[in-house]
Every structure is written in structure tokens, then in C-alpha cells.
N, C-alpha and C positions, 0 to 999 in steps of 0.2 A: 042550450046545452046540446052539443053535437054527438055523433056515433063516436068519432074520434076523441072526442072528450071520455067518454064511457069506456072507450077501449086502454085509454092511458092510464085511469083510475083503475081498471081491473087489473093492468099489468102491474101497476105499485103494489097492490094489494097482495096479489100470487108472488111476487117478488119479494116482499117483506114477510109474508108467513113463509116462504121456503127460507128465507135467509135467518129469521131469529133465533132458531135453535143452533146453526151453522155458527152463527156471533157468539152464542153460548158455548158452545165448543172451544171455538176460537180463545176466547177469554179465559176458560178453565185451562186450555194445554198451553197458553203462554206463561198462564200463573205458575201451573205445575213445572215446568222448566226451568223457570227463575228460581224454583224451590228446591230443585234438585231432583224431581220426581219425574216419573216417566208419563203420567197422565192418561186419560182414558181415550183420547183422539177427540177429532172435532166432531165426529157423528156420533158421539154416545148421546147427547141431548135428543136427536131425532129418535134413536131407538128407545129412550126412557120416556119419550111421550107417546110413542107408538104401544108400548109396554103398556102404559097408564091408560090411556084410551080404548081399551080393549078390557078393561076388568071393569067388574061391578063395583060401585062403591058402598063402603059400609059407613053410615052415619049414627053422631051419637044419639041416645036416646033423650028425646025432649027436643032436637031439633025441628027446625020449621021448613017450609018451602026457600026459605033466603039460602040455604046452605046448598041448595039443587040450582038456584036460580041465578045466584049472584056471582058465579064462577064462567056461566057464559056473558051474563052482564061486563064483567071484565075485560073477557075475550072481544066481545062485539065494540067497546067503547075502542080498544087499542087498534081494530081494523077497518072502525071510523076514521081515526087518526092517519092510518097508511091510506088513506082516500083522499084526506082533508089536505094533508101537509104537501108542501112542493117536494119531491125528494127525487124521482125520475124527470118531474117535467115541472115549468111553471106555468101550463098552460090556463087560460083563464077560461070561465063560463063552467066550471063545476055548478049541479044541483045545489051544493051546501057550500057556502066560500068558507074558504080556509083563512076565516078571520080571526084576530087577536082573541075575541072574548068567546067564540065559538070554540076554539081549539082549548082553552082554559077550561071550559065546561065539560068539554068530552074527559078532559085529564080527570078532573073530579069526580065524575059519575065512577069512572072505573076505581079511583082511590076508595070513594064511599063505599061501593060494594065489595071491596077487599077487606074495610074494616067491619062491613054487617059479616062477614064469614066468620071472623076472630070472636065477634061477639055473640053470635047465633048459638053455639054449643054451650055456653056458660060456663066456662073453663078459665080458672083464674089465669093463667099462660095467654090466651086468647084475648081474654077482656084486656090484658096490659100492654099487648102489643097493638090492640085496637086504639086502646088511648094513646098510647105514644105515637101511633103512625097518625094519627087526628091532630094532635098537637105538633107534629112535621108538618102536617099537610098545610095548617093554620098559618104556617109562616113561610112555606114555599110559594103558595098560591098567589101571595100579593108580590113577590120578588118576580115571579113569572111573567105577572101582568105587567109591572114596569119595567122591567128588561125590554120585552117583545115592544113595549110602546116606547122607549127610547129609541130601538132599531126603528121604530117606523116612523120617527118624527124626519130624517131626512127623505124618506121615500114618499112621505105625504099621505100614506095610507096604512091602515092596521092588516091588511092582507099580508100574509105570509109570503105567498106568491108574488106579490109585488115586491115586496122588500128584497126579495131573493132577486129579484130581475133589477132594482135599482143598485145593487150592491154589486151585480155582474156589470152593469153599465159604466158604473163612478167606484172603480175599487179601491179609490183613496177613502171612503167611507170606511171599510173593512178596516185599518190602520188608524183611525181619526180617534180621539180620546172617547167620544161618546160610543163609539162602537167596539173598543177595546173592554171599557168599564162595563157595559150592557152585556157583554158577551162573557166576561168571566163571573158576573152575576147569574148570569142565564144558566151556564157550565154547572155552576154549584148548585143550582136549582134544581138541574136536569139528575144530579148526582144522588140528591136527598129524596127526589121524587122516585125513582128508579130502587131506592134503597142499597146504594152501594157504598163502599168505604170512602170517605171516613164517618159517614154516619149511621150504616148498617153494615154487617157484616153477611152476605148471600150465603157464605160457605159453611156455614155453621147451625147446629140445632141446641147446642150446648149452653150458650153464653144467657145469663139472666136479663142481660141489656137488649137481647135480639127483638126486632119489630116485623119485621116481613115473615119471617120464620115461624115466629110464634103464630101467627094469624093462620097458617096455614095447617097448623099440627092436627086438627080433628078433620081434614080432607084427606080423601084417599081416592085410589083408582082415578077414573074418568072425572071428578071435582077437581081432584089435585092436578091432574093433569091439564084442564082448561085454565086454572088459576096461572100454573107455571106457564103454558104458552102465553097467555094473555100478558103476563108481567114481561116475559123475554120481547114480546112483539111490542111493548110499548118501548123499552129499553132500545131495539133498535130503530124504529122510526124517529125517536127524540135524537139519537146519534146523528143518522140521517141528514135531520133537519140541522142538527149544529154545523156538520159538514159541509152542507149546502151555503150555511150563512157564513161559513168563514173561508171555504174555498169555493165560491159559486160556479167557476169554471167547470164545463162537462154538462151541467143540467141542459135539458130541452127547455127552447122558449116556443115551441110551438109543438103541433102533432105531427109534423115531418116524420116519417118512419127514420129516415137517416139521423137526426137529431136524438130520438127516442132511444135507436139501437146504441147510440152513443152514451146515452145519460143512464142507462142501465149498469153497465160495468163501472163507470164512472161511480156512481153513489154507493155500488157495492164496495169498491177499493177505500172510499172515505169511509165508509160503516166500520170495515175490517180492521185499517188503521186506527181508526178511533178506539174500537174495542181492545186493541192491542195496547194501545197507550194507558188504556181504562183499568188493565192488567196491572201492567208496569208500574202504574201509581199504586193500586192496592197492595202490592209487594211491599212496596218503600214506605206507605203509609201505615200508621196503627190506627185502630178503630179510638175516637175521640171519646170522651166518659158522657154517659147519658146528657147530664147537665150543661156541657159545653156545646151540646148540638145546637138549641137554641142560640147562643152567641153567634157560632159559626152562621148560621140561617139569616141573624141579625146584619150580620157583616156583609151579607151579600145582598140583602135589601138596603143598605146604604149604600153599595156600589150602584146599584140600579137607580137609586134615587139622585146619585151625583149624576148618572149619565143622564137621567132627564133635565137635571139643574144645567148641566153643562150646554145641553141641546140646546135649551130656553136660551141661554146666552150667545149662543153662536147667530149671527144673522144669516 
């Protein structure tokens, strides 16, 4: 691990920490325009986070230390993801490798922390949301593992940086049957993991079927700010990973300053475009019934399994 590698990791973390509220602002603004509303502007999430982090939280009677610690655990896990994933650069030599199992484990830590927040206050809504969240998580994690494993077979490594490098060196992998099936499964799993439509509606507190928002109802001020920021950052880094897997061009393959300077605007553009496409999809799609969600996620698991099966048959 060299100084240049540490600098690249810091650039990724700072860049995506700054980009996460902007991405949420863009998705909300695109959705507002498509629905015929003016919208609050792309900088409103930044103002909301700043306001929340400056306030003293009010916690429910009977709540434990989990309600204080879990929001920070979620945020830290998202920051670790921003350092692990090949976003600005695929440079090797990181202290913790961006391996398939490491990345999925970090995702799991943040998801469990969020579920504990919903359970800690002991409310009906929070417990219901946590139960549904863990049900979805039990179906999402195997899909993520299988989808990334299918993507790793052509490159011969489960390291995500090497996978992106191989797709950059051999673009035919991107449009191969294995690549298309695995990416379809991976995208559905990411949508479910981050609580977006059609699995969950991130823009309401009123639906009885909500999952993510019901776990946040007992959090306020600084606690709510960290939970929101951690969730936004996770969505941003996963969209950055999807962008680099679909369109690997522009990502830096070394620590050369010129390549890193090119990689920064390239990944920003990919994330914002994917965020806009996500908003368009959320306007066009309706939320599926809760009992249909396992069917959707089972379908994504089948796609990932087919990708692995096809890759095993290809010589």
C-alpha cells in the first residue's frame, strides 16, 4: 500500500461524500419535474443534512445505546464501501481488498445496523419495517453474491477492481449473455438493497407497506442525519459501481494524476446519469405489493444463477 493509493482512496471517499446529497437532490428534482412540480432544488438535501447534524436528538424512553451507535455504524460502513469499490480508480494495493465477500459483508453490516434502529425503540411501525427489511435482505444478499461471482468468472478474480479492469480490456464481456444476465440481477438487487421503487417508496411516510422510512420514524436530529447520509452514500457508491461495470471507460487504472483527474468527472457523470434514469423509472413504475417483492427478488436470483450456469458452460 503506497501513499498514492491512500490519496486515491481519500479522493474517492471525499468525492462521494460530497456527491451523495447532490445525487439525491438530482433524483428528487428530476422526479418533481416529471410530475409537474417545481421541486426544492438539487442543493436541498445538503441543507437538510446540515440542519439535522446541528440539532440535539430526542430519543424514545427505553431506547438503548443502539439508537446512538447504529446511525454511525451505517455511515461508517458506507464510507468503507466508498474506499473499497473501484470508483475513481481500479488501482491495486489497497489495505483492504475490494473482494466480493468483503464488499457484501460491509453492506450487510450497514443493513443490520439500520434494522436495529427500527427495533430499538420497540414501536410497531419500526418493528414491522425491520422485519420486512431483513426479509428483503435475506433475498438480496445471495443475489449480490451470485451476480458478482458470475461477473468474476471471465476475469478469474473476485476482486471488483480486477473485474472492472477486465471489462475495460475486453469490452465484449459487457454485452455477453453472462454479463447481461448478471448485471440485470445486480441492478435489481441494488434497487432492493437501497430501498427504491418498485421495492420500497423512499418519498413517503404514510404507506403501511413502507420499509426504510418506518425504521427511521423514532430517529431525529443528528441520528436521523447520519442515517439519511449513510443511506444516500450507499446508493451513490453502488450506482458508481454499476456505472463502472456497464461503462468502464474513464476509470483510472493507475495512480497517475492525469488519469485520476479524468476519472473524477467520468464517475460523477455516470452516477448522475444513472440517478436520473432511476428517477424516471420510479415515476413510470408503481410500488409492487409487499407479497410480490419476494417474487421479484427470486427472479433476480434466478437471473444471477443463470449467469453462473452460462459462464460455466462457456469454454
